[in-house]
C-alpha positions, 0 to 999 in steps of 0.5 A, spaced: 828 120 346 834 120 349 836 126 345 829 130 347 831 128 355 838 131 354 835 138 351 830 138 358 835 138 362 840 142 359 835 147 359 833 146 366 839 146 368 840 153 365 833 156 367 836 154 374 843 157 373 840 164 370 835 164 377 841 162 381 844 168 378 839 173 380 835 175 374 831 180 379 832 184 385 828 188 390 828 196 391 826 197 398 822 204 400 828 209 401 833 207 395 834 208 388 838 205 384 843 205 377 843 199 373 850 198 369 852 193 364 860 193 362 860 199 366 855 203 362 849 206 365 842 202 362 838 204 367 836 207 373 830 206 378 827 210 383 821 207 385 821 201 390 818 194 387 821 188 384 826 189 378 829 186 373 836 185 370 840 181 365 844 176 370 851 175 369 852 182 366 848 187 370 850 191 376 846 194 380 848 200 383 844 202 390 844 210 393 839 212 399 833 216 396 833 220 404 835 227 406 843 226 408 847 230 412 853 234 411 857 236 416 864 239 415 869 241 419 870 248 423 874 253 419 878 259 422 875 265 417 877 272 417 871 277 416 871 283 413 874 287 418 880 282 418 877 278 425 878 271 425 873 266 427 871 259 427 864 257 423 862 250 423 856 249 418 852 244 417 847 242 410 842 238 408 842 234 401 839 229 397 840 224 390 835 227 385 838 224 379 842 217 380 844 217 373 849 223 373 850 221 380 853 215 378 857 218 372 860 224 376 861 221 383 860 214 383 860 213 391 858 217 397 864 218 399 866 221 393 860 225 394 862 228 401 869 229 399 865 234 393 861 237 398 867 238 402 870 242 396 863 246 395 860 248 401 867 250 405 868 254 399 861 257 399 862 259 407 869 262 407 867 266 401 860 269 405 863 270 411 870 273 409 865 278 405 861 280 411 862 284 418 863 280 424 857 282 427 853 280 421 855 273 422 854 273 430 847 276 430 840 275 427 837 281 429 836 288 432 832 286 437 839 286 442 837 294 442 830 294 443 831 290 450 830 294 457 835 292 462 831 291 469 832 296 474 838 292 478 836 295 485 831 298 488 831 306 489 826 309 492 826 317 489 826 318 482 832 323 482 836 317 485 834 312 480 836 317 474 842 318 477 844 311 477 841 310 471 846 315 468 852 312 472 851 305 469 850 306 462 857 304 459 857 303 452 852 306 447 847 301 443 850 296 438 851 297 431 845 295 427 846 290 422 844 289 415 843 281 414 844 277 419 846 270 420 840 267 417 841 271 411 849 269 410 846 262 411 842 264 405 847 266 401 851 260 402 846 256 399 845 260 394 853 259 391 853 252 393 846 250 390 848 253 383 854 247 383 851 241 386 846 239 381 852 237 375 852 231 381 845 229 380 844 232 388 839 237 390 842 242 396 836 243 401 839 248 406 846 250 410 846 253 417 851 255 421 851 251 427 856 254 431 860 261 431 866 262 436 871 267 437 878 265 435 883 266 442 886 273 440 879 276 439 876 272 445 881 275 450 879 282 446 871 281 448 873 278 455 877 284 456 872 289 453 867 285 458 871 286 464 871 293 462 864 294 462 863 291 469 868 294 472 865 301 470 858 298 472 861 296 479 864 302 480 858 306 479 854 302 484 860 304 489 860 311 487 852 311 488 853 308 494 858 312 497 854 317 495 847 315 498 852 313 505 854 320 505 847 323 504 844 318 510 851 319 514 849 327 514 841 326 515 843 321 521 848 327 524 843 333 522 839 328 527 843 327 532 845 335 533 837 337 533 836 331 538 842 334 542 840 341 541 833 339 544 835 334 550 840 340 552 835 346 552 829 341 556 835 339 561 837 347 561 830 349 563 828 342 568 835 345 571 833 352 571 826 350 574 830 346 579 834 352 582 829 356 582 825 351 587 831 350 591 832 358 591 825 358 594 827 352 599 833 356 601 829 363 602 823 359 606 828 356 610 832 363 611 826 366 613 824 360 619 831 360 622 836 365 619 841 364 624 841 356 623 841 357 615 847 362 616 851 356 621 848 350 616 851 354 609 858 355 613 859 348 615 857 345 608 862 350 606 867 348 610 866 341 609 867 342 600 872 347 601 877 346 607 880 339 604 882 342 598 887 347 602 894 345 603 896 350 609 892 355 612 896 361 614 891 365 618 884 364 621 883 371 623 877 372 618 870 373 618 869 366 614 872 362 620 868 364 626 864 358 626 870 354 627 871 357 634 864 359 636 857 356 634 854 363 634 860 366 629 862 371 633 
């Protein structure tokens, strides 16, 4: 009896120890696991739920089942024409074979290190094989864009002249692939390698491309030159318009002055004729008084201008001595 009780106690203790060691584990949604025994893989689970393992000897290694992101460092890469650009890419990936993943890389840190090597190499290879315009543009739509009229010009000829002046460059060279196609090429190159790590590569996207310092300065200089040409074209067009309008104003001024002069001369002639008529009528009324009045008016205007008078023995001075002028 004592022996039976002792055996029961021993069994209960063993059961408690086994359950304390955890013969079960819970796999949550979005997780997958690899079960190892003394370092060797014995099982893998990808479905959520309550799972069994051998206490003390089995080890559960959990991995995420969801999509993971890879963000590498920007790389300075030469293009096919040896123009250096900085390329910043990102990617999405997923662990699809946890057993193979455990065998090849084991940890997420090691996986990211392998992804760095594979994707960086793919990005560098694709960029180096293509021209700069293929990396920075995704379509030829820019060549179809019609620029809005910069200023309002009334006549069609002036508008056409302004357009001709402001054309600084021909259309940009067309692309054959574009940035999206380059991203696909990077993905194709890398997707062949990563399955050996139990990984599926979802996509690779070029997140940002920026010029290196020397290329940036070259681009800025080109932009400044183009804008300066356009500004000079506007100045030239403005000077031409100014000269044209000043010419019109000068012609209008001449025309107005000519008409005014003609009108003033006509008015002056009419006034002189009227004055002559009045003088004639006055002369007929009293010829002697008219002659006297004309002489006095003449003395008033002319005499102050004489510095000296040498003789007054002239018919002109007769009215200075006698009212009758004799």
